[in-house]
N, C-alpha and C positions, 0 to 999 in steps of 0.2 A: 483473376487479377484484372483490374482496369488498365486500358491502354489508350493511346491517342485516338484511335478510331471510335471507340464508344464514348469517350469524353466528347469528341467533336459531335457525334451524332446527338448527344444529350445537351450540349451547351450552344451549339449553333442553331438549333431549332427548339428553343424553350417553350414549354408549355406549363403554365399559362405565360403571357408575355413578360410579366414582372412577378416572377414567383416569390421573390423576398418581400413583397408587399405584405405577405402573411408571416414571414420567418425572416429575421428575428424580431420584426415589429410586434408579432404575436407574443413574444416574451414580455415585452412592456405592457401590452394590454392585459395579458394574463396576470402579471404581477400586481398591477393596479386593482384589478377585480379581486385576487386572492387576499390582498392585504386589507382591502376595505370591506369585503363581504363575510369573511369568515372569522370566527373568534380567536383562533390561534393566530390568524393573519393580522388582525388588529393589535394583539399583544406584541407580535413581532415588529409591528410599525412603530409602536411606542418606544420599543427597545432601539430600533434602528435610528430613529429621529433623536433620541437622546444621545446616541453615540455621535451622530452628525453633529448636534450641538455641543457636545464635549470637544470634538475636533475643532469646532469654531473657536472655542476658548483657548486652546492649547496651540503653541506655536509648532510649525511643521518641524519634525525632527531632522537636524541637518545630517547630511552624508558628507562627512570631512575626509580630508586626505588621510588623517591619522587612523579614522576608522576603516577606510579602504585598505590601509597597509596592514591592519592587525593580522589578517590571514597569513601574509607573506611572512611576516616577522615572528608571530607566535603560533600560527596554526588556528587561532580562534576564529569562529565564524558568527557566533551568536550576536555581538553588538551591532556590527554592520548590518546584518540581517534584520535585527530588530527595528532599525530605522527605516530600511528599505521596504519591508512589509507593511509597517505602519502607513506608509504612503499609499500603498495599495488598498488599505483599509479605508482610507479617506476617500479614494476614488470610489469605491463600491457604496458607501454610506451616502455620499454626496449625490452620485448618480441616481440612486433610488429616490432620494428626497426630491431630486428634479423631476422624475417621472412622475411622482405623485403631485408635483405642483401643477395647477391648472393653466398657468401661463408662464412665460419667460420672466419670471420674478427675479430681478437682478440679486436681491438677497440671497436667493437659492442658488443661482448660477454662478456668481462671482467666486465663492469658495470652491466650486468644482473647476472652474476655469483656471483658478490659482493652482490647484492640484495637479491639473494637466500640464500646466506650463512649467511647473517645477519638475515633474516626471520627464518631460521632454528635454529638460536641460541636465539630466543626469550624465555623468562621465560616460557611463556604459549601463545598459539594461541587464548585463550579465551580473552574476555574483562573482566576487573575487575568487571564490573556490573553484569556478568553472572556466576561468580565463586561461588561455594558453598563449605563452608569450613567444611561441616559435611557430605559429601557423601562418604567418605572413599578413595578418589582418590586424588592424588597430582594435583597441578594446571596445570602441563603440560599433564596430562592424561584426564582432562575434555574437554568434546566436546560440544561446544555451535555452534550458527549459524556460528561464524566466524573462529572457529577451522575447521569446516567441509568446509567451503569455501576455506580456506587456503589450506586444503589438495586437494581439487578438482583442484584449480587453479595451484598448483604446479605439480600436476599429469599431467594436460593437457599441461602445458608448457614442461615438460619432454617429453611427447609423440610427441608433435610437433617438437621439436628441440633435440631429443634424439641424433641423429647422429652427432650433432655439439657442444653438451655441454661436458665439461671435465668429465672423468670418476669419479673424487671425487665429483663433484656436482651431478652427477647422483645417485651416492650411498648415498650421504647425503640425497637427497630428499626422497628416497625410505626408508631409515632408520627412518627418522623423522615422516613420514606419518605412518609408521607401529608403532612406539613408541607412537605417540601422539593420534592417531585416531583408527587405526585397532586393535591394542592390547587392549585397553580399552573396545572396543565395542564387539569384537569377541572372544578374548582369556580370558580376565577377566570376560566377560559376565556381565558386569555392567548394570544395568537398568538405562536408562536416561529418564527424564521427557518428553523429546521431542518424544519419541517413541509412546507415547499415546495421544499427544496433538492433538487438532482439529483445529489447526491454522497454520500459517506460518512456525513455527519452525520445525513441523514434515516433511513438504516437503523440506524445505532448507537443513536441516541436513541430512535426509535420502537420498535425491536426490544428494546431494554433495558427501557424502561418497560413495554411490552407483556408482557414475560416476568414482570416484577415483579407485574403486575396478575394475571396468570393465577395466579400463585403465592399472592397474598395476599387476593384479592377473592373471597368466597364467593357473594355475591349475583349470580346469573347475569344478571339484567336490567342491573344495574350494570356488570357485567364487559363485556357486549355493548356498552353506550354507550361505555366507555371505549375498547374496542378499534376501535369505530366511528370514534372520533376519530382514532386513530393509523394506521389501515390506508391512508388517502390519502397519508400521508407514505412509506410503503413503495412505493406506486405511483409516486411522484415519483421515489424512488430508482431504481427500475427504468427510469423514462423517461429517466434519464441514460445509459443503454446503448442502443446501437443493436441492430439485430437481429443484428450480427456478434458481440455478446457482449464487445466491447472495453472496456477501462476506461481512459479518458482519464488518471486520476489515477495509473496505473501499478500494478504487481503488488502493491505494499506496501499501498496503499489499497484494491485489489480484496480482499485478504485481510481488512483491517479492515471495510470497509462490507459486502460481500457476506457475509463471515463472520457478522456479527450478523444479516443477514437470514436466513441459514441457521439459526442458533441459534434465532431466534424461530419460524421456519418449522417446525422440528423439534418445538418445544414445543406449538405450535398443532396439529400433526398428531397428536401423542399426546394431547393434551387432547380433541380432537374424535373420538377413535377412528379416525382416518385419513379422516375426512369432508372436511377441508380440507388440501390439499396443495399449498402455494405453490412447491414445487420440481417439480411435475409438468407445467410448461409447456416448450415448446421454447426460449423465451427464457432460463429458468432453465439449461437444458442448455447453451445456447451461452455463457452467462456462466461456467458451471462449467469450460468448456473453455479459458478465457482463458490461465491460466498455462502450460498445456502448449505454448501456440502461441507464447508470448513467451520460453519457456525456451530458452537458447542452449546451455547444457551444465551438467551438475551442478546447482550452486546459483546459476547466473549467468543474468541475465535482460536482455531489451531494456528498459531502465528509464527511459523518458521520464517527465517531470513529476517531482514530489517522491517518487521512489521509489528504493529502494537497489539498487545493482548486484547485490549478493549477498544472498539471502534464503533462509532455511530456512522455509518456510511450514509453518503449523500441521498436523501429520499427522492430528489428529482431524478437522478440517474437510475435508481432502483425501480422507480415507477415507469420511466419510459422503457426500460428494458422488458419488465413484465408486459407492457403493452406491445412491443414490437416483437419479442421472441417467446412469450409465455414462460420464460424461464428466469429464475432469480429468487429473490427473498423479499419479504413484504417490508415496505419503508416504514420507518418511524416518523416521529414528529420532526419539525424543523429544527436544525441544529442551532445553537446560540451563535451570534455574530462573531464572536471571538474563538469559536471552536476550531476554525482553520487559521492557524497563526499566520499562514501565508495570504489569507484573504484572497483567494483565487476567484476572479470574477466569473469564469464560465460555470462552475458548479454553483457558485452563490445564487446567481440570478435563475438558473435552471431549477434549483431547489425551490424557489419561490414560484416559478411559472409551471413546473411540471408535476410536482408532488400533489397527491391527492388523498391526503390523510383523512378527508371527510367521507371518502367512498368505502364504507364498511364492506359492501358486497364484494367489491375488488379485492381488498385486503384479505377477507375470508378465504375467496377463491385462490388467492395467491399462497396463502398459508398451507391450504390442502394440496394444491398441485405440486409445491415444492417441498413438502414436509420430508425429512430425512430422519426423523427419530426412529428408532428401532431398526436402523439400517447399518450395514457395514459398506463404507464407500472406499474404494481403492482407485487411486489415480494411477493408470498403467504407465503414463509417461514420467510423472513426477516421482513415482514410488513413494506416496504418501498413503497411509491408511488412517481412516477416521471411522470410529464405530460409536454411535449414539444410541442411548437407551433411556427409557423412562422406568425408574424404579421407586416403587412406592410414591408414584406421582411427581417424582423429581427427576430432572435431567442429570445424567451422568454420562462421561465420555472418555474415550481413549483414543490416542493417536500416536503414531510412530513414523519415523521417515528413513528412507534409503537416499538414493541419489548420488551425487558426487560433490566435491568440494571446490567447484568453481562455477556455481550457479550465480545468477544476477543477485546482487546484494548478498553474497554468500556468507553463511556461518560454517564453521567446521563442526557439523552436528550429525554426522552419519550414525544412525542407531539411536539418536535422541528420541524422547517420548514425553508426553504431556498425559496428566491424569486430571480430570475435570469432574467437579460435582456442584450442582446448584449455583452456577453462576461464578464459581471460583476454580481457577486452575491451581491445585494443590502442589503438583509437581509441574512446573511451568517452563516457558521459554522466555528469556529476558528481552527479546525483541531488540529494537533499535536503540542504540546509545546516543549520546551527544555527538553530532557530527562535527569533526574537526579535520585538519589537514591529515593527521595520522589515521583517522577513521577510514579514509579512502586512499591510504598510502602504505609505506613500508610497515607501519606500526599497526595495521589493522588487527592482526591476530594476536597482539599482545593485550588487546582490550577484551575484557571478560565476555562482554555481550557476543563477541564473534569467534572467540577461541572455543576449542572443544573443553577447555577447563570450566567454561560457564554453560556446560550442557550436561544432561544426565547420561554421560558415557565415561567409561573408565580411562584412567591415566595408566599407561603400561610401561614399566621400567623407566618412569619419569617422564615419558614422552606423550605429547598430546597428538591429536590427529594432524596430519599434513594438509596444506592448502594447495589446490591445483586439481585438474581433472583426473589426474592419475590416482588421486586418493578417492575411492569410491566404494559403495556398497553394492553387493550383489544380492538380489532378491531370491532366495531360494524358494519362497512359496508364502502364500497367504490363504487364509480361509475364513470364511463367514461361518460362524457357529450359530446354533438355534439362539443362544443367549450371549453372544459376543463375537470375538474374532481372534485369530492367531496370525502370527507373522514370524518368518525366519529370515535372518540377514546374515550374510557372509562379510564380516568387517575386516577380514585380514588385510586387505588393500587400504583400508582407512588410515592406517598407522605407518610411520617411516620404517624402513628396513632395520634400522638400529634398535627397534623395539623388540626384535628377535622373534616375531610372531612366524609360525609356520601355518597357523590356522585360528580363526576366531569366529565362532558362530554365536550370535545373540538370537534368542527366541522370546516371543511373548505370547502369553495365552491369558486373554482377558474374558472374564464371564461375569454376568449378573446372575443373581439368584432368583430371577423372575420378577414380574411386577408387583407382587404382593409383599415381597420381602424387602429388607433394607441393606443388604450386603452385596458387595461385588469383590471379585478376586482377580488379581494380576499375578501370574507366575512368571518372573523374569529369570531366564536362565542364560548364562555366558559359560561357553566352553572354549578354553583357550589351549592351544598347543604351541609350545616354543621350539625352536630349532634343535637346541641341546639344553643340557643341564646348566651350562654356563650362561645361557641367555635367559633362563628361568629366573624371574626376579619379582620386582613390585607390581602388584595389581591393586588398584585402588579404585573401586567403585564410587561414582559420584552421583548425587541426586540434588538437584537445584530447585530451590523454592523461595518464594517470598514470605513464606510463614516461618516463624522460629519454631523448630522442632524441640520435642522432649526426648531424651534417650535414656536408657538404661543399659545393663550389660548385654542384653540380647534382642533389642527392639528399638525402633525410633518411630515417634509418632507426630504427625503434622495435624493440627486442630484448626478448623475453620468454625468459629462459633456460630451456631445456629445452622450450619451446613452439613459438615461431615468431619469425620476423623479418619486419616490414613496411617496405617501402621505397616512397617516392613519388619520381619523377624529375621534374625540370623543366628548362627552358631558361634558364640564367643570364644570357642576353641579354635575357630578358623578365621574369623574376622574381628578386627578391632574397630571401634567407631570413634570419630572425631567430628565436631561441628565447627565449621568456620564461618564467621559472620563478616562480610564486607559491606561497604556502602560505596555504590557507584553512581555515576552521573546518568540520569534519565534522558530522553531525547530532548527535552526542554531544558536540561540542565539541573532538574530537581534531584535531590538525593533519593536513591532507591536502596533498600535494605535487601541484601541476598544471603541466603543461608545455604551453605554448601555442606551436605551430609557426605562424609568420607567413610567407606568401609575399607580397611586395608587387610589384604591377605597376609596371614601371619607366617605361613609356612610355604614359600614358594616351592613349586614342583614343575617338572617339565611339562605336566599335562594336568589341568584343574577344571573342575565343573562347578560353578557357583549358581546355587539355585535360591532365589529369593522371593519368598511369597509376600505380597502386599495384600492388606485387607482394607477395604473402603467401607466404613459404617455410616450410613446416613442417619442424621439426627431427626 
């Protein structure tokens, strides 16, 4: 843990005298070099300049009072946020265009200055969904994720282009960051919830504000005091990870939270001439390795919590982690300009400056060093199991989870599992839905994505799993087999008392038939004991998929053309099958088809054992 004494030692005697001459100015130089010298860089440049030209032609999307009030009045977030984030997209595109300009061309700089002027005039830099009316601060003084990110992005744009921006714009940036971010945190000494959070908020907010302070505050004593206030939040962030390096929020929020931790760590490392290295710990290395462990194949992940099934992680972040920690996953190509609908500046420019897609030797070494195929991975703190195999030259994987039902970005998903083959999750996790007021409010577990009704776990006596830390799974054991893995969970405490459970043990046994065959098997066994015969009742097994299945009297099959067929068999004298189709809103509001296979116990007893064999046939 950093404290005032080692901050003072690093800051008051800096080496070299002006360490930021290299960073983040080096970001600008690296971006120019990358975009002009490499083929994929030149292609991205054309795309980016075309986007900047499009922004020139289109009017700035207004942020009106009516848009602002939508969240309070209807719970909707998307319309306001579309306009808000579009402005951040303009800032990114215009800034890179100005970096590529050889001189202070007014035709290039005026649109950027207009965008900055407008952002500095926004009512608040916070999202309406994040404002608190009762914390004693005006809306413009509240600091959420995006207020902090806006402060950092403007500070970095100022630092990169300070010699070419107009004096009025430079003064405006400094004034608004001071008024909206620095003063509420450091002068009013208001206590923000993110300062003690153990999830992505603490890293994003503290990291963004810390980077802005390093860039803008010349007084070393003052800077030391400011960072001394922020660093405990980063310690809180790390405390949300166990020694296994696993992220309960899922790989999407790993990228977000740990990404900003890394961006701050790298700036601090450069600013102190290498004296302070927040990535030089074993825990940082373990966290860096998380995405490689939960990557199932290509861009598909075990995506528990509010995390997407498919993700193209930031190549700049991945590359820097491989260089600093030797742990992680090989980076892919540059994402498209619109891939991040929030247009976050920090990962955007670092993707351009840090990624090394051209370095084949580094990528090959990374793939070899972090290859987890043919291995069983168990996260001892998260209680997630991931087993990955290569069968007939094709990737297959199984994953299951324990934990408790008050994890960050929690879903009620104890005992839930994922079956994967050749880039497709045949039995999947729905991931994050459309964010609304209800999504993070009292209606959260009425939303299919978050309820146990939307996970591959049973409904017992008409009841779903409860939410809260008291609803938990006990891990009775897990084993790595020569050709797969096994796991046993006690799910008795995952359900409310009214379910009548005296005991509920769920077991998984997952095996491949070897590298030369094309079949894998999963045996799912649920053993349920009820308190008495009166409590014995309805048990409905559920299996979630985005694939429409075919069913007959004794089996259900999910088919992914060109990849695999997955079949579960059951005794029609014991279980009856029903397929339910729902259409839900995806994270971007797009319609998502969900197919829920229900196997209902026909003859309830005080004690029952349901053994369900799944067969995965690779095509």
